[in-house]
C-alpha positions, 0 to 999 in steps of 0.5 A: 154211231151210224155205219155205212155198210158196203157188201163184200164178197171174197172169191178164189179165182182160177180155183177148183176149190177153196184155198186154191187159185187167187183171192179177190175182194169184189165190192159192189158200190152204187157210186164212186168213192174218193180214190183215197177211200178205195185204196184204204179199203183195198189196204184193209182187205190186204188181198192181192186185189180188191175190185170195185164195180159201179153201174155203168151210166153209158150204153157201152157196158153194164158196169164200170170196174176198177182194181186196187192192190193194198198199195196202188190202183192197177191198169189191168187185173184178170183174176179180180175181173173173173171174180167180179163176173162170178159175183154179179152173174151169181147174185143177179142171175144174169142171162148174157154176157157181163160187160165191164168198162175200165179206164185203161184196158177198154171193155172187158167181158165175162160170161158163163163157160159151163155150170161152174166155169167162166170165160172172159176176154182181155186184150192180147199183149204181144211181147217182143224180144228184148235183153233184160239182164237186170230183171233176169238176174233179179228173178234167177235161174238161166232164162233161154229167152227174154221178152218185153211189152211196153205195159211193163211185162217182163217175160222170161223163158226157161227150158224146163218147168222144174227150173221155174218152180225152183226160182227164189227171186231177190224181191228186193232187187226186183222191187228196185227195178220199178213197176214191172211184172215178171213172168217166169215160164216154160213149156209144161212137158213133164210137169206134174200139173199135166198143163201145156204151159207152167208160169210164175209171176212176181210183182213186188213193186205193187205189194205182191211178191208172188201173185198166186194166179195172174190173168194179166200175165196171161194176156202175155203168155197167150200170144206167146205160147200159141205162136210157140205151140203152133195152135190157138189154145192151151192149158196153163198152171201158175205154180204159186203155193196156192196154184191155179189153172187157166184155159188160154185161147187167142182170137185176134187181138184178144185173149179168152181166159177160162177158169172157175170161181169159189166163193169163200166169204160174203158180208159187209164192210163197215165204214 
């Protein structure tokens, strides 16, 4: 039997060490395969995201980038973008920024931040106040403010980080509400993580009940909290079971997120 061998690297993104942050598979390809095959590979990997990159044929970017959960393709994924930058900047010994062309989020940029870290630029998604009674009931607790972004991001703001940590959402009810990313957040004052902002993220409709660390959620959190905190940058802790730290900075219509990555597996996917 003749096998097709595809390189695969598994990376914990927004992680200081292995088993922290959000795991993503990164798979560089020479050319695109069918969407059905990409989805099947992502389902087999069974991680919150598998990122596929193909050399870009235009002058806009270095690579094309797409992301798949085990259930569906997504319009934006931050942690798998950071992981993709980590893999390519490391293996190619790339000197400058790594530019990714995406289908729905435009050009995304990943660059080295220091010896061990990376920073990436993503679109800023500014949420607006909106009643979200069904989503709030499914997530639980007593949010003091609810906001919405038309990318289907629901932002629920709580008075205390302990309430965010204690949430036990009704995942079945949340899934019934459709393709929604529910973000629970609070000021981090007094939280043991020592970050300015604490959050958790739930996306059961995408096959991810609780996402460990979510870059796209921080596209919403960054414009909200920089306004609330009256400064242009802050530190964030996503309080999932794995946990992960994100540096957040607002720059006009973009956010710059920073974090570290840890490679946990390299090998070949056999087809």
